[in-house]
N, C-alpha and C positions, 0 to 999 in steps of 0.2 A: 873576563869582560871588563875592560878598563873603564874607570870613571875618570873622565878628564874634566877638570874644573879649576877655576881660580878661587881663592878663598874669599868668596863673596856671599853674603846672606840674602835670602829672599830674591834671588835672581831666577828667571825661568829655567826649568830643567828639561832639556830635550833628550829624547831617545832616538838615535839614528840606527835603523835596522837595514843593513845592506850586506850582501855576501862579498862585496869587493872591498878589500882593505883600503885601497887607494881612495875610494869615495868616502869611506868612513873617516879616514884620517883627514882628508881635505875638508869635509864638512865640520868635523870636530874643531880643527884648528881655526877655521874661519869664524865659527859661532862663539868659541871661547874668546877670540879677539874682540867680539862685539858683546861681551859681558853675559853670555849664556853659560850655564853648566851643561855638560854633555855626557851621556852614557851611550855606549855603542853596543850593538849586537849583530851577529852574523846570520842568525836564523830564528825560527819561532821559539825554540826552547830558551835561547838566551834572551829573547824579547820578553817572555813571560817571567823569567827570573828577575830581569831588570824592573819590570812593572811591580813585582812583589817586593823588591828590595828598596825601591825609591818612589818618591812622590813625583811622578812624571807630569809635566805640564803640556807636552805635545810630542807626538810620535811622527818622525819622518820615516816612511815605510816603503821599501822597494817592492815593486810588483812581482818581479821574478826572483824567487828565492829557492834554494834547495829544500826539498821536503815540502812543507806547507807553503803555499804561495801567499803573496801579499793580500790577495782578495779573501782567502780563507781566514787569514789572521785578522784582517780588518773586520770581517763579519763577526768573528768570535769576540774580538775586543769590544765592538759596539754593543754586543748583547749583554755585556757586564760592566761597561764603563763608558763615561762620557768624555774621556780624554780626546782632544782633537787629533786628527790624523791628516797628514799631507802625504799623498802617494807619489812615488817616483815611477814613471813609466818610460818605456823606450819609444822613440819616434814612430809614428804610424799605428800605434795600438789604441786607436780611438775607441773601439768597442770596449776594450778592457778599462779605459779611463771612465767611460760611462758606467760600466758595471761597478767600478770602484766607488764612484759617487753614489750609486744605488745602495751599496753596502754600508754607506754612512761616512765615507771619507769627506773631509771638509774642503779639500782642494787637491789639485794634482799639478805636477810639474814634469815635463818631458826631459829625458836625458838626450844629449848632454845639456847641462844647465849652467847658468851663471850663478855662483854662490850668492851674489848680491840679490838676485831675484828670489832665490830661496829664502834669504834673510827677510826680505820685504814681505813675502807671503807668510812666513812664520809669524812676523809681527802683526800682520793683518788678521790672521786667524786667532791669535791669542787675544788681540783687542776685541774681536767680535765675541769670543767666548766669555771674556770678562764682562762684557756688556749684556750678557744674557740675563733675563729677569731672575731676581732672587727667588729661591724656593719659598721663602717666608711669605711672599706675596700671594702664594697659592695655598696657604694653610687652610682656608675655609672652602675654597673652590679649586681643589687640586686636580679634579677629574672632570673632563668635559666629554659629553657624548654628542656626536653629530652624524647624520646618515647612519652608516653601519660601522662607525668607528668609535672607539673609546680612547681618549687622549689623557694619559697620566702625565701631568706636567712636572711632578716631582721626580718621577722616574725618567722623564723625557723620552717617552716612547708612545707609539700608537698601536692599538690592537684591534684587529678586525673582528666581526661578529663570530667568525669561526676560529677565534683564538690564535690567529697568526700575528706574531709581534713583528712590526716593521721598524727597523732602525732609522733614526733621523740624524743628519749632520747638525752641527750647531746652528748653521745658517738656516736650515729647513725648520728646525725647532723654533727659532726666534720668529721666523715668518709665520708659522702656524699659530704661535701664541698671539701674534698681532691680529691675525684674522679672527681667532676665537674671541678676542677682546673687542672686536669691532665687526660683528656679524651683520650681514644684509646692509652693508654700507659701502659705497664706492670709495676706495682708497687709491689715490694717485700714486705714481711711482715715487714722487718726492716725499709724500707722506709715509710710504713704506720704508724709504731710506731713513727717515727721521725716527719712526717707531722702532725700527730694528737696529738703530744705532750705527748705521753704515754710512752716514753722511761723509765721513772723512776717509772712506776706503780708497785704497790706491786704484789707479786706473785699470789695472789688470785683475781686480777682484771680480768675482762672479756678479753679474748684473742682476737686478730685481727680476727681469724677465726670465733669466736662466734659473734662478732659484725657484720661481713659480713653476716653471716647466718641470724641474726635478721633483718638486712637491706633488705636482699633478700626477706624475708617473707612479707615485706611491699611494695616493689616496683616491684617484679617479678610476672608475671601472673602464672608461675609454678616454685616455688622456688627450686624444686628438679631438674629442668632442666633449669637453669638460662640462660638468653640471654643478660641481661643488665650488670651484674657483672659476668664475666666469670673467671674461675680458670685456671691459667697457671701452669700446673704441674711442680714442681721444681722451679717455678719462683715466683708466687704470684697471683695477680689479675689484671684484665683489665676492665675498664669501657668502654663498646663498643659503646654507642650511640653517635650521633653527638649532641653537646650542643649548644643551641642558647640562647644568652643573650638578654633580653629585654632592 
């Protein structure tokens, strides 16, 4: 498993997981040219070894892989790590893209793709991840309970009353933290952009509405008729439950 890099310190380290050598080589060369370090892997086994051997800052993960597919790997990774994930999918696999986001992927890009767009998405996800609230801020109030959910902000996960752990992407985590910190208050889309540090996001980043929709699918019993995150028409969104900090 080659580690391709320039001799630079403290540059973001990417892991590209794809079974096509041409794609791995193309992405590696392009990202190295733009001052990233890159490790490549062709399957889940090599991916796990790379994650064990290196401090990876972001994973570019192909959906279709031999053996364990990208969805399985993304779910397993999210259960034990917060490293951001961008999934690569084939054109027309809308259902798989949605499932990938549900599994905790931070973004997706359809093949064939322009390396410049992948670069921009990588930078956007890394920027959002670096802007996530510091764990030290939650030293006294690290766990919040609302409705039938327990939200551990240091572990960055939510757990249902029946002990089902639900993974969150970095964007979903940041959004939920914002709602937890401002319960029962109408937040406009502009305020949510500011609170979640997304004001400078590129035009193709996921919108606030999309992030809210994804979060609803994870915490609402009926996402089509939400009761936890309600829409205020012409205003924004309001997080309705009472929040209790442990």
